[in-house]
N, C-alpha and C positions, 0 to 999 in steps of 0.2 A: 534465436533462442528456442530451447526445447519446450516440452510440456510444462506449463506453470504448476508449481507446487503450492499447496495451501499455506498461508501465513509466511509467504516469502515473496521477494521481488528483486528488481535490479534497476539501477540508474546508469545512464550512459551520457557522455558529454553531448550537449545539444549542438550539432554541427550546422543547424539551420537558424541559429540565433542571428537576427538582423537588427533588433532593437534592444535598448538597455533593459526594458522590462520583461523581455523574453527569458524563460528559465535557462540557467546554465547547464542543467542536467535534466533529462527526461527518461521515463521508463514506465514500468507497471508493477503492480503488486496484487496478490490475491489474498483476501481475508475472508474466512468462513465461506469459501467457495465462490465469492464474488470478485470479479476483476475490476481494478481501478487504474486510472492513469495517475502517475506520480511525477511531480515537477519539483525541482530544487533550485534555489538561488544561493550563491555564495555571498555572504554578507560579513561585514566587520562589526564586532561588538567590543565591549569593554574587556572581555576575556579572550579576545582573539577572533579568528575567522570561524564562522559557523554556517550551517546550511539551514535555510528556511524552507519548509516543505508545504506543498499543497496536494491534496488528493481529490480527484474528481471521478465521477462514475464513468466507466468506459462505455461509449455509445454502442459499440458493435458486439459487446459481450452479453451473454444471458445473465439476468440479474436475480436468478433464483439461488439463494444460498444452499449449499450442500450441508447435510447434517455432519457433525463432528465424527471423525473416524476413530476407531480403536478405543472407544469408551465402554467400560463395563457398566452394566446396570447397577444402580445403587439400591440397596435394600430400603424398603419403606421404614421410616422411623416415626415414632410418635413426636408430634410437635407440641412443646410444652405450653403453648398459649392458645 
């Protein structure tokens, strides 16, 4: 996979699943400049098949969030309270 983009991620079929409780899909996601591991399990519910997700901090990634990009400064406004 290429350079991660902020507020996006990807899941891939877990080809190393050896136990029932292992995730069906694994991948990663970046939110506010911080990378996370993403896991998903396929489950059956009353409305059909769905994915249950878990997000954990990526151990080998820097954990300093990056400031949001492309935001214009907001003018100061009087707060009425």
